[in-house]
N, C-alpha and C positions, 0 to 999 in steps of 0.2 A: 504494499499499499504506499502511495507516495504522499508525503506530508503537504498539506495545503500551504500556500504562500503566507496565509495569515498566520499559521502556526509557526512558520519559520521566522517571520518577522517578530512575533511575540515571544519567541524562545531564543533560538540559537543566536540569531543576528542581534537581538536586544542585549543578550548577555555579552556578546562580543563588542558591541558599541559601548556598553557600560565599562568593560575592561580597557577598551581603548581610551576612554575619557580619563579613567583613573591613572593609566600609564603616561598619558599626555600631560596631566596635572603635575606628576612626579617630575617630569622632564622640564616643564615650563618653570616650575618653582625651584629647580635644581635641588630636590630634596635628597637625590642620591649623593650629593656633595656635603650635605650637613645634616645634622640631627633633626628629624621631623618634629615639629611642634604640635600639629594637628593630630587628633585621635583617628585611628584606623579601625572603623567598625567592622567587626566580624560576624557577629549574630545580633539580630534585632528581634528579640523574643517579645516584643511589645505589639506585634502584629498578629491577627488571627491566621495568616498565612504561615506563620512560623511553625506552627503545629505539624503542617504537611511536610516541611523541610526537615524534621527531625524523626528519629526512630527511638523506641523504648526497648528495653530488655531486662529480664529478671529471671529468677530460677524457675518460674512457671514454664519457661521454654524447654526445660528438661524435666518436667514433671513435678516441680516444687510447687509451693502454695503461696509464695509472696505474689503481691499484685502491684501494678505501677500504671500511672496515667499522666498524660500531659494535657492540661486544659488552658485555654486562653481566657484571661480575666480582664474585662475592659476597665478603662480608668474610671475612678470614682473620686468623690470629694476628699477622700482620705488616702487613696492609693494610686500610683501610676499604672498604666496598662502593663500587664506582664504574663508570663506563662507560668503555671502552677505545676510543679513536679510533685506528685503525691502518690500515696498508696498505702500498703500494709506490708511489713516484713515478717515472714514466717520462716523458722529454722527447721520445720518438720520435713524429714526426708521423704521422697516419693516411694511408694511401695513397689516392690518387685524391680527396683533399679539399684542393685548392690554397687554398681560403679559410681553412683553419685553419693560421695561421702560428706559433702558440705552444701548447705543452701543458705539463703538469707541475704540476698542482695538484689538491688534494682539500679537502673541506670538509664541514661539517655545520651544521645549525641546527635549532631547534624548529619543528615544523609550525605554521601559524596555528591559534591556539586557537579552540574553539567558541564560539559567541555564548551569552549569558545573558539573562535578562529585562532587564538594564540595558544591552543592546546588545552590540556587538563587544567581545571580550575583548582588552584592551590593558593594558600595565603603565604605571602612572604612578609614575616613579622621581624625579619632580622634587624632592621633599623630601630626597633623598639626595645625597651628595657622591661616592661611590665605587661602583664595581662590584667585587665580591669573587669570586674563583674559586679553588676548592680543586683543585689540579692536581699532577701529577707528570709532568714533561716529559723528553723525551730530548735537549733543548737545541736542537731545530731552530727555524726561523723561523716561528712561528705568529702568526696576527693574530686578534683578537676582531673579530667583525662584528655591528653592531647595525643593525636595520631598523626604521624608524618609519613611522607612517601619514601620509605626505607626498604632495604632488601629483606628485612624481617617483618612482615606485614603484621604479625601478632603483637609486636612491641607497642607498649603504651608509655607515655611520660605522664607521671602522676604527681600531684601535690595536694596536700590537705587544704580544704577550704575552711579557713578560720573566721568565724563569724564573731565580731566584737560586741554586737548588740543584738542577740537573739530576740525575734519578735518585732524587730524594727528594721527599716530600710537602711542600707549602708552600701558603700562602694568599697569593695576589697581589691587591693593590687598585690599580685604575686609576681616576683621576678621570674623571668623566663629561665634563667640559668639555675634556679632552685628546683626545677622539676627533676624527678628521678625516674630513669628508665627502667621499666618492669616487663616481664613477659609471664603470661598465665598467672599474674598476681604476685609474682615472686621478683624481688630486685635482682637485676642482671649485673654480672661483673664480667669484663671491666665496664664501668659506665662510660658512656659516649655522649657528647654533646648533642642536644636536640638539633635536628636538621631544620633550622628555622626558616630556611628560605622555601620550604615545601611542606607546610602544615595542611593536613587533609581534613581532619575533624577535631571538633572540641565538644567536650560533653561533661557530665557530672554523674558520679556514681555514690550510692550509699552502701557502705560494707561493714558497718558496725556490728551486724548480726544480732541486733537487739530487737526481739520481737515487738510488733506494735506498729502504729501509724507513723508516717512521716509526711512533712510538708515544707517545701522549699520553693520560694517565689524567685523567679529570675527575670530581670528586664533586659538590658542591653549588655553585650560582651564585646570589648574592644582592646586593641593594642595601643599603648601610650608611653610617652616619655615624661609625662606631666605628674609630678608628686602630688599636686593639688587635686587630682582625681579621686584620691582616697588614701587609705593608710597601707603602708607597705608591710607585707607579712613576711617576717624573716625568722629563721631558726625555729625553735620549739621542738614539739614532738616529731617533726619531719625528719630530725636527725636519726630517729629509730630505723629509718628505712636503710641505713647503711648496713644493717644486719641482713644477710642474705636469706635468713630463715623467716623474715617477716613476710607474711602472706596477706596481700592486700585485697585480693578477691578470691573467689572459688577457683581453686587449681584446675578444676575440670572445665571451667567455662571461661572463654575469654570474650572480650568485646568484639562483636562481628566486624569484619573488614569490608 
């Protein structure tokens, strides 16, 4: 079946034009020669369309009993528009599946973005020092997951999402070079620097294995060099990831590629 000219214009060509505009702005502003000062928006989870551009996963995919949902919440007099990542964690093991030894996780990430005239759509965040996330957390143990275009597709770069004001909106900044490379939930040695020129996906997972409901609101996600965007998250419990035996996720399950 041949795609209609309307769909081409509304899809592939539009994405290509947007990418051309972005690259042109970089060249015109000579951003490649200096540190960028403007934010580089990666995910806009304030839009209803954002739900369709993301995918969820949890242990229910292998017979577990956790549940996960992504819902768009419109702006109100007290809150900005956002996406609600919520559900319920269960650590009950599926019957008749002896190979599944651990359950109790849920996560989401953006789907692989469609190609343009310039090739595969990947984010180049190399000129930026921080990842910024606009969130409202319930205080549970969430991790930010970053997937890059590497020769090991199951590798993830992970960092704890520290909320300073659970129950309230805040902007959290995480240094890109503080992410830790993992595979199947286990820290990989030797550690290698993230391939920051080719970022495929960004997502958030809950892996504390504490039964019960969870609820995390997420607005916009962007790369930045501006410290005023939020508070830098440094050190803390993330140092425990240096122990190779630390298991961040279910070892039988990894984030789909």
